[in-house]
N, C-alpha and C positions, 0 to 999 in steps of 0.2 A: 327530641331524638330518642328513639326507643333503645333500650339496652339489649344486647344479644343474650339469649339464655345461657346460663352457665353449663358447660359441658361436664358431664359426670365422668369421672375416671373409670376406665375399664377395669373390672375386677379380674384378678388372676383366677383362672379356672382350668388349670392344666388337668387333663384326664389321662389316667393310665389304666390299661386293662390288658389282661392276658387273652390270648386267642387259642381256641381249641376246635378241632374238627374240620378245618379248611384243608382242602387238598393242596399240596406244596406248590403246584403251578398256579392255582387260583390265588393263593396267598401272595406269591411273587408278583402276580399281575396287580393285585390290590395295593401292594406296597409301591410298585412302580407308578401307580396312578397318582401318588402324592405329588409327583412332579408335573402332572398334566390335568389334575382335577382338584376341586376344593372339597370333594366329598370326604366324609370321615371314613375310617376303616370299616366301621359297622355298616355304613351305607354302601360302600363299595362291595364288600363281601356279600351283602344281601342281593345286590343286583347282578353280580358277575356269575356267569355259568362257566363250566369247564370248556365248552365250545368257544365262548368268547375269549377266554384266556388263551386257548390254543391259537386263535386267529391273531390276537395281539402279539404273542410271542413269535409266531412265524414272521410277522412283519418287522418288529423292532429288534428281535434277537438275531435272526438269520439274515435279513435284508440290510438292516442298518448297523449291525454289529454292536448293539448295546449289550455286551456280555455281562455287565454288572448286574443286570436283572436276574441272572441265574444265581447270583450270590444270595438271593433272597429265598430261594427254595431249598430247604434243608431236608435230607432224606436219610432215614436210618436203614442200615443193611446188616444182615447176618451172613457171614461167609464161613462156611463150616467144611471141615475135612479138606483142607488145602495144605500143601507141604510148607515147612518152615522157609524153604527157599522162595516159594511163591508169596508167602505172607510178607516177607521183607520187601518184595517188589510192590505188592499191593499198597502198603502203607507209606511208600516212598513219595509222599506228597508234602510240600511245604505248608499246605492248608489242609490238615487232616486231624480229625478227632476220633478216637476209638480206643479199644482195649483188645488185648490178645491173651490167650491162655498163658499162664505163668509156669515156667519150668521149675520154679521154686516151690510152688504150693500144689502142683498136680503131678501125679505119676504118669509119665508118658508111655509106659509099657503097653497100655491098652489102646493107644491112639491109632495104631496102624501106620501105614506109610504109603507114599505115592510111588507107583511103578510106571515109568515111561514106556513107550512103545519100543520093544527090543526084539531081536531075533531070539530063537529058543535058547541057544547056548548062553548068550549074554544075559538073557532074562534070568536064567537059573543062577548064573554067577552073581548077578546083582542081588537076587533074593537071598542067597547065602551070605553075602557081605552085610546086608541090612540086618538079617536075623542075628548074625554074630555080634554086631554092634549093640543091638537091643539086649542080647544076653549079657554082654559086658556092662552095659548101663545098669541092668538089674543087679548084677553081682556087685558092682562098685557102690551103688547106693546102699545096698544091704550091708556090705562089709564096712563101709565108712560109718554107717549108723552105729554098728557094733563098736567101732573104734572110738566114736564120739562118746558113747555111753560109758565106755571104760575110762575115758579121760575126764569126763565131767559128770560127777554124781548128781542125782536129782536132789535139789534142796528141799528141806522139810516144808518150806513155805510154798512150794510149787506143786500144783496138781499133777499127778503122773501123766494124764492125757495131754496137758499143756507141754510138759517136758518132752514127751514123745513127739508131739507135733512140731515143736521148735527144732529139735535135733534132726528130724526127718527133713525139714526144709534145708538145714545146713548140709545134709547128705546129698540132697537133690542138687544143691549148688555145685557140688563136686561132680556128681554123676552126669550132669547135663553136658559136660565136655564131650561125652561119647555119643550124644544123640546125633543121628545123621540128618543132613539137610532134608532128606525125604520124609522125615517124621511129620505126621499129620497134626495140625493145630486148628484152631477156630478163632475168628475175630469178629468184632462188631465195629461198625463205623457209622458216624453221622457226619455227612459231608453236604456241602451245597452243590447245586446242579452244575455250576461251572467247574468246580473241582472234580466232580464225577465225570463230566465230559472229557476233561483233559486226562483224568486217570484211565478211563476206558480206552481212549485213543493211544495213550502211552503203552498200556498193557497189551493192546492189540498189535503193537509194533515189536513185541518181545521176540527173542529167538527161542523161547521155551513154549512148546505147545500147551502145557498146563496153564501157563499164565495167559496165553491168548484165549483159551477156553473160559477161564475165569472172567476175562474182560467181556466176552460175549454174553455170559450169564449175568453179569452186572447190568449190561445194557438191557437185556430182556427183563430183568427184575424191575428196572425203572420204568419200563414201558408197558408191562403187563400188570394185571390187577395184583396189588400187594396183599400179603397175608394180613388178615384183620383179626386182632386178638379178641375184639368185642364180638365179632361174628362167631369165632371159635367157641367163646364162652356161651353164646346163645345156642349154638348147635349142641353143645354138651348138655345144656339144660333140657333141650328137646329130647336128647337121647335118654335122659334120666326120667322122662315123663313130666318134668317140671316146666310145662309150656305155658306162656302167658296167655291171657284172653286173646281171642282172635283179632280184635281191633288193635290191641296193644302190640301184638306180634306184627301186624301189617306195618305199623308205624316204625317198629324196630327194623324190619326188613328194608324199609325205604331208607332209614337213617344209615344202615350198615351196607349200603350198596357197594359193589366193588369199586375200589379206588386205584387208579394208576398214578404212581408217584411223580414221574416226570416224563410223560409220553412224548412231549414236544422237544424238551431241551436236550435230550440225550439221544434221540432216535437217529441222528445223522453222524454220531461219533464213529469214526473209521480209523484204520491204521494210519499212523502219522508218517508220511513219506519223508518229511524233513528229518525226523529222528532216524529212520532206517537207512536212508541214503548217506546221511552225514556220519552215522556210526561206522559204516563200512569204509568211508574215505578217511576218517580220522584214525581208524585202526591201521590202515595201510600207511598213513603218514607217520604214525608213531613207530611202526616196524622199520620203515625206511630210515628214520632219523637215528634210532638207537642201533640198528644194524647188528642185532644179536649180542649186544654188549652184556657182560655179566651184571647181575643185580647187586649193588653194593649193600653191605649190612646197614641197618637203620635202627635207631632207638625206638622205644615204645611210643614216645611222643616227641615230635620235632616241631618247635615253634619257628616258623620261617621268618626270614628277615622282612622288615617292613619298608625297605627303601628301594625295591625293584621297580622297574618301569611297568606301567599298567599293561602295555602291549605284551611284554614278556610273561606277565602273570596270566593274561587271557589265553595266550597261545599254549603255555604250559598246562593250564587247567583243562583246555580242550583235549589235549593228548593224554592227560593223566587218567581219564576214565577208561582209556582203551589200551592200557598196557599194565605191567606189574612193577614198574620202577617207582622209587620214591620220588616225591615232588622235587627234592633238592637235586637228585641226580638228573632227573629229566630237565629241570630248569637250566642246569649247566649246559646241556646240549642245545636247548633252545636259545639261550643267551649267546652262544657261539655262532649262531646263524647270522647271515647278513639280514638287513631289514626287509628286503624284498621276499626272502624265503619265509621269514617269521610272519610277515603280513599275509602271505599266501595261506598259511595254516589258519589264521584268523578268518580269512575269507571262506575257507572250507566250512567253518562253523556256522556261517550265515547264508551261504550261497543258495541253499535249497529251501530257505524259509518261505512258507506260504503266507498268504495275506493275514490270516488270523493266528499264526503260530507265534508263541512266545519264544524269545531267544533261549538257546540252551542254557542250562543252569551254570555252566562254566563261565558265562559272561557276567555272572554276579560276582564281580571282582572289585578290589579296592578296599576290602575289609582290613581293619588294623591287626587282627589276630587270626593267623592261619596255622592250624595244627595238622600236621601229617601224622596220622595215628596207625600203628601196626599192632592190632590186638586180636584176641580170639573172636570168632563170629558170634558166639553167645553174648559176650560183652558188648559187641557192636550193636546187637539187637536192642540192648538197653539204651545205649547212647543214641541210637537212631531215632528215639522218640522226641528228641529236642528239635523243635520246629523253628526257633528264632535264630537259625543259622543256615548256612548253605553247606550241603553235604555232597561230596563227590566220592562215589564208591567204586572201587575196582572189582573186576570179576573174581570169583572164588578160584583158588588154585592151591596146590600143595607146595608151591615154590618157597613159601615163607616158613614152612614148618608148622609146629603146633605148640600150644602152651600147656603147662602142667598146673593144675589147681593148687594154689598155696594161699593160706590165710593165717596171719599171725595169731597165735593162741589156739589154733586148730591142728590136730594131728596131720602131718604131711602124708603123702602117699607112701613114702619110704617108712615112716614111723608106723603106719597102719599095715605095712606089708603088702601094699598094693601097687608099688611102683612098676614092677616088671609086667604085671598083668595089664596095667594102663598103657605102657609103651607098646606091648604086643598088640593090643586092640587098635591103637592109633596107626601103627605101622601096617597092620593088615588092611585097615580101611584105605590108607594111602596107596597100597599096592593094588587093591581092587579098583580104586579111582584111576590109576595110571593104565591098568589093563583095559578098562572100558574106554578111556580117553583115546587110546592108541589102537582100538579094535577095528576101526574102519566103519563102524556103525554110523548111520546118518546123524548129523548134529552131535557126534560123540563128545566133543569138547564141552557142550552144554549139559548133556545127559549125565556125564560122569560126575558133575558137581553135586548131584543129589547124594552121592556116597561120602562126601566129606563130612566129618563130625564137627560139632559146634566148637570144639577146641582148636580147630584149624585157624591159623592167623589170616586176617584179611586186612587190606590197606584201604584207608579212607581219609579224605581231606575234610576238615571242618573249618569253615570261615565264619567269623563272628566279630561283634564289637566287644568292648571291655566288659560291659554289663553282663552279657551272656557268658563270657569266659568265667567271670566271678560266680554267676549263678550255677553253672554246670559244676565248677570245682567245689563249691560249697555243698550242693545237693548230693553229688555223686561220691564225695569223700566220706559221707556219714557212715557210722559204724554199722547201721542196719542194712547197708547196701551190699551188693555182691562184690567180693574181693577183686574181681577182674576189673570192673570199671572204677573201683576205688583207687587202684594204682594209676589208672589213666588220669583221673581227676587230680590226684596229688602231683603228677608230673606236669599237668597243665598249670597248676598253681606255681610250682617251682620255676617253670620256664618264664612265666610272667614276672615273678618276683625277682629273678636274675636280671631281666631286661629293664624292668621298671620298679626298682626297690621302693620308691616312694608310695607305690600302690599296694605293696605286699600286706601292709597292716590292715587294709580294707577287707581282706578275706577272713571269714570266720570258718577256718579250716580245721579238719581233724587229721592228725598225723596217722596215716594208714599203716605205719610200721609198729604202732603200739598194739599189743594183743587186745582183742575185743572180748566182751562178755558174750559168749556164744548163746546164752539163754535169754539174751535181751534182743528184741526185734523192733 
């Protein structure tokens, strides 16, 4: 009887390699083929054409709903000269990566501003109000820098330019409270095609014309040839007379052919009727429920109880987006409803949902830690960057007043002799906001929001687990951070520590009431 030959063990031969130069949709198709083909990535990319990728995506993405394929196509974008108001809307995605111009390290005096479509008289009043805020921003940053220099001499060990730059950043931290929401900024984002599609659809559903226009431009940028840095460099070389040999140039021209980032995956992105219709119905439901009730005073941070019924939380969260009441006050009204009326509100939130629509963000309920936060818009922009939590943001308004910049160890506005000028600038901006809001202009309630300064308070709900609460509290309480969100982080920590004392020792927290070294960043 013959013996069977001994089987040799298979050697481990894992191969890892980076990929460069493939179009995003072609790369997405190649990765999706792992589930349908034994070909390697090199083999797949070699045989796939852009046309074949488009055919595949049209079949599996749109007909069969395999939306996860779009997660594989990542696309970088630059979005420049958009208002701060629009920028907050653009980045309001739970799956978003990017950066925006910093109000700490850049002087926004030269940024310009967005002007909505207005009648002649209102346009003139709008422009006067914006110019006044920028003049106040300029004066406040300059005078606060002078006050900081008077209070904090330059150490011998510090270079004068570093000293100047550091204190300028501190002065900008104060002055940013006066920047209007109309101020132009710029941002870069790298998102996958699925996030881009939902982003475009959401932005197309906005009440703001500027935001709808940005959405259309995002869709066009994804479907039209992208700007190619290598082609730009080649054209610059040609302009300088430094042209490669003809054969080499032909190869480069072929290699640098125009590339469309996501011509298939985003081309059908349209306004989301689910969002638009539901928003109107929930706004009406919130108004009917509260019936003009006064808004109760609320703390900077309110950690909500964790023992309420899930149905009450969902109904309250649905209405929270569409009014200006605190979550606690709104929840009291919802909890007082009978079950049938409460369930009707929940049904409004899902009644118009289409086949491929995700549920509204308000349905992301059941988190252990829910913080109702009332802080300045500038500080909210920083907190808004946290993605491992659910955020519900209310519309901007003057109803909650405004904050005054205060930082332990730093001259206050009163000490710097700037308190009256700051209050006058804020009050003038609020008066201009109310005048435009009540002017009868089309969409005046939206348009007037561009006049609100970043120091205006806004209300937002943050839902998260314990790990994220600890992370935000630790990160945002750091002495190098802006004093606005440092206070919020501290109050988040204190609220958790009171409710769960055994967990308090886990926080590596910095007491925000201790004066900081203003020359340390």
